[in-house]
C-alpha positions as CSV (number, residue, x, y, z in Angstrom):
1,M,-12.4,-21.8,-26.1
2,L,-12.6,-20.3,-22.6
3,S,-9.5,-22.3,-21.5
4,E,-7.6,-20.8,-24.4
5,W,-8.7,-17.3,-23.9
6,L,-6.1,-16.4,-21.3
7,D,-3.3,-17.9,-23.4
8,L,-4.4,-16.1,-26.5
9,T,-4.8,-12.8,-24.7
10,L,-1.5,-12.9,-23.0
11,A,0.5,-14.3,-26.0
12,S,-0.7,-12.0,-28.7
13,D,-3.6,-9.9,-30.0
14,R,-5.2,-13.0,-31.6
15,S,-8.0,-12.8,-28.9
16,A,-9.4,-9.9,-30.8
17,S,-10.8,-12.4,-33.4
18,L,-12.9,-14.1,-30.7
19,S,-16.5,-13.2,-30.5
20,A,-19.0,-15.5,-28.5
21,G,-19.8,-19.0,-27.6
22,T,-22.0,-21.2,-25.3
23,L,-21.5,-23.4,-22.3
24,R,-23.9,-25.8,-20.7
25,G,-26.7,-23.4,-19.6
26,A,-24.8,-20.3,-20.4
27,R,-23.3,-18.1,-23.1
28,Y,-20.3,-15.9,-23.2
29,R,-19.0,-12.9,-25.2
30,F,-15.6,-11.5,-25.7
31,L,-16.0,-7.7,-25.3
32,G,-12.5,-6.6,-26.0
33,C,-8.9,-7.6,-25.2
34,G,-9.0,-9.1,-21.7
35,I,-12.7,-8.5,-21.2
36,L,-15.1,-11.5,-21.0
37,E,-18.8,-11.5,-20.1
38,L,-20.6,-14.8,-19.1
39,T,-24.4,-14.9,-18.7
40,P,-26.4,-17.8,-17.4
41,E,-29.6,-19.0,-19.0
42,H,-31.2,-19.2,-15.5
43,R,-29.9,-16.9,-12.8
44,R,-30.0,-18.4,-9.3
45,S,-31.9,-16.5,-6.6
46,A,-28.7,-16.0,-4.5
47,A,-26.7,-14.8,-7.5
48,R,-24.9,-11.5,-7.6
49,S,-23.7,-9.7,-10.7
50,A,-20.0,-10.1,-10.2
51,V,-17.0,-8.4,-11.7
52,I,-13.8,-10.4,-11.1
53,S,-10.6,-8.6,-12.2
54,A,-6.9,-9.4,-12.1
55,G,-3.7,-8.2,-13.6
56,I,-4.4,-4.6,-12.9
57,H,-0.7,-4.8,-11.9
58,G,1.0,-7.0,-14.5
59,N,3.4,-9.0,-12.3
60,E,0.6,-10.3,-9.9
61,T,0.1,-13.7,-11.4
62,A,-1.7,-15.9,-8.8
63,P,-5.1,-14.2,-9.4
64,I,-4.8,-14.8,-13.1
65,E,-4.1,-18.5,-12.6
66,L,-7.2,-18.7,-10.3
67,I,-9.3,-17.1,-13.0
68,G,-7.9,-19.6,-15.5
69,E,-8.9,-22.5,-13.2
70,L,-12.4,-21.0,-12.8
71,L,-12.9,-20.7,-16.6
72,A,-11.6,-24.2,-17.2
73,S,-14.0,-25.6,-14.6
74,L,-16.9,-23.9,-16.3
75,E,-15.9,-25.0,-19.7
76,A,-15.5,-28.6,-18.5
77,G,-18.9,-28.7,-16.8
78,R,-17.5,-29.1,-13.3
79,L,-19.2,-25.8,-12.5
80,T,-22.6,-24.6,-13.9
81,L,-22.9,-20.8,-14.3
82,G,-25.7,-19.4,-12.2
83,A,-24.6,-15.7,-12.0
84,P,-23.6,-13.0,-14.5
85,L,-19.8,-12.6,-14.5
86,L,-17.5,-10.0,-16.0
87,I,-14.0,-11.3,-16.1
88,I,-11.3,-8.7,-16.6
89,L,-7.5,-8.9,-17.2
90,G,-6.3,-5.4,-16.6
91,N,-3.0,-4.2,-17.9
92,I,-2.3,-6.6,-20.8
93,P,1.1,-5.2,-21.9
94,A,2.3,-5.2,-18.3
95,I,1.2,-8.8,-17.8
96,R,3.1,-9.8,-21.0
97,A,6.2,-7.9,-19.7
98,Q,5.7,-9.3,-16.2
99,S,6.0,-5.8,-14.8
100,R,3.9,-3.9,-12.4
101,F,3.0,-1.3,-15.0
102,I,4.4,0.1,-18.3
103,K,4.3,3.9,-17.7
104,T,2.0,4.6,-14.8
105,N,0.1,2.7,-12.1
106,L,-3.2,1.7,-13.6
107,N,-4.8,1.2,-10.2
108,R,-4.8,5.0,-9.5
109,L,-6.7,6.0,-12.7
110,F,-10.3,4.9,-12.2
111,Q,-12.0,8.3,-12.0
112,R,-14.5,9.4,-14.6
113,D,-13.2,13.0,-15.0
114,M,-9.6,11.9,-15.4
115,E,-7.9,13.9,-18.1
116,L,-4.6,12.0,-18.4
117,A,-3.6,10.6,-21.9
118,G,-1.6,7.5,-22.7
119,E,-2.0,3.8,-22.9
120,E,-2.8,3.1,-19.3
121,P,-5.3,6.0,-18.9
122,E,-7.1,4.8,-22.1
123,R,-7.2,1.2,-20.6
124,A,-8.7,2.6,-17.4
125,R,-11.5,4.3,-19.5
126,E,-12.1,1.1,-21.4
127,L,-12.5,-0.9,-18.2
128,M,-14.7,1.7,-16.5
129,Q,-17.0,1.6,-19.5
130,A,-17.1,-2.2,-19.4
131,V,-18.1,-2.1,-15.7
132,D,-20.7,0.5,-16.4
133,T,-22.3,-1.5,-19.2
134,F,-22.2,-4.8,-17.2
135,F,-23.9,-3.3,-14.2
136,S,-26.5,-1.6,-16.4
137,R,-27.3,-4.9,-18.1
138,H,-27.6,-7.1,-15.0
139,E,-29.9,-6.3,-12.1
140,G,-29.6,-7.4,-8.5
141,A,-26.8,-7.2,-6.0
142,R,-23.5,-6.0,-7.4
143,L,-20.1,-7.3,-6.4
144,H,-16.5,-6.5,-7.6
145,L,-13.5,-8.5,-6.5
146,D,-10.2,-7.0,-7.7
147,L,-7.6,-9.7,-7.1
148,H,-4.0,-8.8,-6.4
149,T,-0.8,-10.0,-4.7
150,A,1.6,-7.8,-2.7
151,I,5.2,-7.1,-3.5
152,R,6.4,-7.9,0.0
153,D,5.7,-10.3,2.9
154,S,2.9,-9.6,5.3
155,R,1.9,-10.4,8.9
156,Y,-1.5,-11.2,7.2
157,P,-0.7,-12.6,3.7
158,R,-4.3,-12.6,2.7
159,F,-6.3,-9.4,3.4
160,A,-9.1,-7.3,2.0
161,V,-9.0,-3.5,1.4
162,V,-12.4,-2.0,1.6
163,P,-12.7,1.2,-0.5
164,F,-14.1,4.4,1.1
165,T,-17.4,5.9,0.0
166,E,-19.9,8.2,1.5
167,S,-22.6,5.5,1.2
168,Q,-22.4,2.1,3.0
169,P,-22.9,-0.8,0.6
170,V,-23.2,-4.2,2.2
171,S,-20.0,-5.8,3.4
172,R,-20.1,-9.5,4.2
173,W,-17.3,-10.0,6.7
174,G,-18.2,-13.7,7.3
175,E,-17.7,-14.3,3.5
176,L,-14.3,-12.7,3.6
177,A,-13.3,-14.9,6.5
178,G,-14.7,-17.9,4.7
179,A,-12.6,-17.0,1.7
180,G,-9.4,-17.2,3.8
181,M,-9.0,-13.5,4.4
182,Q,-7.0,-12.9,7.6
183,A,-7.4,-9.1,7.9
184,V,-9.6,-6.3,6.6
185,L,-8.3,-2.8,6.0
186,L,-10.8,0.1,5.8
187,Q,-9.9,3.0,3.6
188,H,-10.4,6.5,5.0
189,R,-10.8,8.5,1.8
190,H,-11.3,8.2,-2.0
191,S,-8.4,6.4,-3.7
192,W,-9.6,5.8,-7.3
193,T,-8.6,2.2,-7.4
194,F,-10.6,-0.2,-9.6
195,S,-12.6,-1.6,-6.6
196,H,-13.2,1.9,-5.4
197,Y,-14.7,2.7,-8.8
198,S,-17.4,0.1,-8.5
199,R,-18.1,0.9,-4.9
200,H,-18.2,4.7,-5.4
201,Y,-20.0,4.9,-8.8
202,H,-22.2,1.8,-8.6
203,D,-22.8,1.3,-4.9
204,A,-21.4,-2.2,-5.3
205,E,-20.0,-4.4,-2.6
206,A,-16.3,-4.2,-3.6
207,Y,-12.9,-5.2,-2.3
208,T,-9.3,-5.2,-3.3
209,L,-8.1,-8.6,-2.3
210,E,-4.4,-9.3,-1.6
211,L,-3.7,-13.0,-2.0
212,G,-0.2,-13.4,-0.9
213,K,3.1,-12.4,-2.5
214,V,4.1,-11.6,-6.1
215,N,5.5,-14.6,-8.0
216,P,6.1,-15.5,-11.6
217,F,3.6,-17.7,-13.5
218,G,3.9,-21.3,-12.4
219,E,5.5,-20.5,-9.0
220,N,2.3,-19.7,-7.0
221,D,1.0,-21.9,-4.2
222,L,-2.6,-22.0,-5.3
223,E,-3.4,-24.5,-2.6
224,A,-2.9,-21.7,0.0
225,L,-5.8,-20.0,-1.9
226,A,-8.1,-23.0,-1.8
227,D,-10.8,-21.0,0.2
228,M,-10.6,-18.2,-2.4
229,R,-11.0,-20.8,-5.2
230,T,-14.1,-22.2,-3.4
231,W,-15.5,-18.7,-3.0
232,L,-15.1,-17.8,-6.7
233,A,-16.8,-21.1,-7.7
234,A,-19.7,-20.4,-5.4
235,L,-20.1,-16.9,-6.9
236,A,-20.0,-18.3,-10.4
237,E,-22.7,-20.8,-9.6
238,G,-24.8,-18.2,-7.9
239,Q,-24.7,-20.2,-4.7
240,A,-24.4,-18.9,-1.1
241,P,-20.6,-19.2,-0.2
242,K,-19.3,-20.7,3.0
243,T,-18.7,-18.3,5.9
244,R,-16.6,-18.3,9.0
245,D,-16.8,-16.3,12.2
246,P,-16.0,-12.6,11.3
247,A,-14.3,-12.2,14.6
248,S,-11.5,-14.4,13.4
249,V,-10.4,-11.6,11.1
250,A,-8.2,-8.6,12.3
251,Y,-9.7,-5.2,11.3
252,F,-7.6,-2.1,10.6
253,Q,-8.4,1.5,9.7
254,V,-6.2,3.8,7.6
255,A,-5.0,6.7,9.8
256,H,-2.8,8.5,7.2
257,E,-1.4,8.2,3.7
258,L,2.3,8.8,3.4
259,M,2.9,10.7,0.1
260,R,6.1,11.1,-1.8
261,K,6.4,14.9,-2.4
262,S,10.0,15.2,-3.7
263,A,12.8,13.3,-5.5
264,D,14.7,13.4,-2.2
265,F,12.5,10.9,-0.3
266,K,13.3,7.8,1.7
267,L,11.7,5.4,4.1
268,N,13.7,4.8,7.3
269,F,13.2,1.1,7.5
270,A,14.4,-1.9,5.6
271,D,13.0,-2.8,2.1
272,D,11.8,-6.2,3.3
273,V,9.7,-4.9,6.2
274,A,6.4,-6.9,6.1
275,N,3.0,-5.3,5.6
276,F,1.3,-4.6,9.0
277,T,4.6,-4.2,10.8
278,V,3.9,-1.9,13.8
279,F,6.2,1.1,14.7
280,P,6.0,2.7,18.1
281,T,5.4,6.4,18.8
282,G,8.4,8.6,18.2
283,T,9.6,6.5,15.2
284,R,10.8,8.6,12.3
285,L,9.3,6.6,9.4
286,A,10.3,8.7,6.4
287,E,12.2,11.8,5.2
288,D,11.0,14.1,2.4
289,A,12.9,17.2,1.3
290,E,9.6,19.0,0.7
291,A,7.2,17.5,3.2
292,G,9.7,17.0,6.0
293,P,9.9,14.0,8.3
294,C,7.0,11.6,9.0
295,I,7.0,10.8,12.7
296,V,4.7,8.4,14.5
297,E,2.7,10.5,17.0
298,E,-0.1,9.8,19.5
299,A,-0.2,6.0,19.1
300,P,1.7,3.2,17.3
301,L,1.1,2.8,13.5
302,A,1.5,-0.1,11.2
303,V,2.7,0.2,7.6
304,V,1.0,-1.3,4.6
305,F,2.1,-1.2,0.9
306,P,5.4,0.8,1.7
307,N,7.2,1.6,-1.5
308,A,9.8,4.4,-1.6
309,N,10.1,4.2,-5.4
310,V,6.6,5.4,-6.4
311,E,6.1,8.3,-8.7
312,L,6.3,11.9,-7.3
313,G,2.9,12.8,-5.8
314,A,2.0,9.1,-5.3
315,R,1.3,7.2,-2.1
316,A,4.5,5.7,-0.6
317,A,2.7,3.8,2.3
318,L,-0.6,3.5,4.2
319,L,-0.2,4.0,7.9
320,V,-2.9,2.1,9.8
321,R,-4.2,1.3,13.2
322,E,-6.0,-1.9,14.4
323,I,-9.6,-1.4,15.4
324,A,-10.3,-2.8,18.9
325,P,-12.5,-5.9,18.7
326,R,-15.0,-4.3,21.1
327,L,-15.8,-1.9,18.3
328,I,-16.9,-4.7,15.9
329,T,-20.2,-6.3,16.9
330,I,-21.3,-9.1,14.6
331,S,-24.9,-10.2,14.4
332,T,-26.1,-13.8,13.9
333,A,-27.2,-12.7,10.4
334,D,-23.5,-12.2,9.4
335,R,-24.0,-8.4,9.2
336,P,-22.3,-5.9,11.5
337,V,-24.6,-4.4,14.0
338,A,-22.2,-1.5,14.3
339,D,-20.4,-1.4,11.0
340,P,-16.6,-1.4,11.5
341,I,-16.2,1.6,9.2
342,A,-18.6,3.7,11.3
343,A,-17.0,2.4,14.5
344,A,-13.5,3.3,13.3
345,N,-14.5,6.8,12.3
346,S,-16.3,7.4,15.7
347,S,-13.2,6.1,17.6
348,R,-10.7,8.5,16.0
């Protein structure tokens, strides 16, 4: 039944008739369209209560295929569940339409006091409630992996975005390296994404993980994501995942968010410029009839997630700087002695 859940959910609303079932040493419950909870009979000592979400943007298919593989392995007995999991498919209508969203970007709506109405705001409320209930039901360390793919090429095809919060939940840089992440991007302020929701409201270890480039179903190179597949399997089994030297990862800090203020807005570089492309000082990055030009000052900046066609008032790009390796001191226990977030803030 688990192997059919994805197909039923994406093909029609027939998944609404699903209720619950059992696996070897575990049980599962369908909590709503695209929301599945799995609970082990015996939780392993290393297990974390993990939310794994995908499809928050409907055209990002590789993460959905990875989740399908994970569920098939659990159902076939190739993996034994040892940790509570909440599996979420985000924007179901957008996934079916193979579009980024239907009316508005779901990944900007995860804020408890949001007052917007409409299909995507209502879905955000449903998903926030599902996360709240899951973390209240399961004790222990909390983790949220929100899996994405980017709409453009990247100097670092696989990278993690760490949401901002005033507190400092654990961040396991060695695990990210072991999962194949090539870069880490530290957010500088609240952004109300899905991973930010879990980090801000639940003090969870949480990441938005970019796993390459957008492709249609069936055209993804999942072998390039073999390390991520291995990490997800270890999390599901409640096992300690493999790690690599955190110093092998490049670390960046957001310096500025470029916002689209008017209809007369443009980016002054090609549409196919890759994420993390660096622009020297003096570069005129963007023009906006209301906000004026955006010019690189003081030091070079790299662009991440540039998109001139966002809604008015939305973010058109992140402008980031690499953190010098000397600011990142890694202990033998795979925990930063000086956390990169604190180091970056102190260096600005």
